[in-house]
C-alpha positions, 0 to 999 in steps of 0.5 A: 489468484489474480491480481484484478481478483485482489484489488476489488477485494482489497478496494472493498475490505478496508473501511478507513481507506473508503472512507478517505476515498482511496482508488487502487488501481493496479498491483502488480508483483510487489508492485501497486498503484492507488489514487486518492482524489482530491476531495473537501472531505479529505482536505486539511486548514490550508485546503490542500490534501491532509497528511492524514489521507496522504499517510493512509493512500502510502500504506495502501498502496504498500498494502496493496504492492505486499499482496500482490508480492504474495497473491499465491499463498494470500490466502495462507498468509498474515501480514502486518504493517510493523513500521512505517515512516514518510516525508512530505516533499510538498503541498498536494494541491490536487489528486496522488497517485501513490507508486508502491513497490516491495524492496526486495525480490518477489520471488525470494520473498514467497519462498522464505515464507513457506520454508521459514514460515516469515519473512520481515521487507519494505516497501517503498512509495512514491507521492506524486501529484496531478502536475507532476511535483513530488509530494511524499517518500514513505516506508512501509516494513513489513513482517508476514508469516503463515497463518496459524494452524485452527486445532 
């Protein structure tokens, strides 16, 4: 499965991410970039990006990095975001870019899932504002396992 095909599929697969306005820009092996435009629907009471929209952006970017990691076997796995933490550093007064990358070697993770049937790993996400300011940092722990065979 190609990265561009994965990007197109993921761009429509999660209705909430579409509702918030998240745009997946790039997906590569172990890395992804997503963007959240500055829209009136995504603002909070002080006129900046809503924390919930930023969290959704980070989760989407982390999921895209996970998908890029497991591209060769994406249809064979069951990925679950098991835990996430976000630390806000500044308010986002404009659009935000989220850059996600896995913490482990991508090929080793694929090998582990193929041989052991599952793997647990972390994705780190850095949020950058239009002015290049650091907006937030996030970690998402993913649990990936092989899909169970239907009997």
